[in-house]
C-alpha positions, 0 to 999 in steps of 0.5 A: 775529495768531494766537490759540491755535487757529491753529497747531494748525489749521495742524498738523492741515491739514499732517498731513492733507495729508501723509497724503493726498499720501503715499497718492497718491504712494507707497502707491497706485502700490505697491498697483497694482504687485501682482497683483489679489488682493494689491492688494485685500488691501492696500487693505482694511486700508489704507483702514480705517486711513486713513479713521479717521485722515483723517476725524478730522483733517478734523473736528479741523482744521475745528473748530480753524479755526472756533475761530480764526475766532471768536477773531480774526474772520479768515474765512480760518480758517473757509475753511481749515477748510471746505476740510478739512471738504469732504472729508466730502461728497466722500468720501460722495458720490464715493468711498464708492460705489467703497469699497463695491464694493471692500469687498464684493469677496472678495479671491479674486475680485479681477480687472480690474474690481477693479483698475479700481475701485482706479485710480478710487479713487486718482484720486478720492483725489487730490481729497482731496490737493488739498483738503488743499493748499488748506486748508493754503495758506489756513491759512498765508495766515491765519498771516501 
């Protein structure tokens, strides 16, 4: 049985996952088709906006999952929230060093190394998509 937080946790996980998959499936390949300076020029504002959205969704999804767990006692809600929240340490320790290098690179100096960093960033971002799918699956399972 769902309390009032479960459907919202599920919806937030779906939003997070959809955004993460969109980035890997559509935006990243389109970005990589551009010349190096244009690619970096697209990445910088896209990253800033995406960071705000996905970071917020991860926190909100975790809180909602934790609240549903506290109300129902079903630990799977907490596990689903933890999977979303796991994006934070992964981002800080694995993705952030790449982000910093890209943010510090002036657009006019973008080169093959920049392209390599953006390709690496895309691979690392794929982990965020996987964590989102995992969280979504746990929340769906908990909803049954």
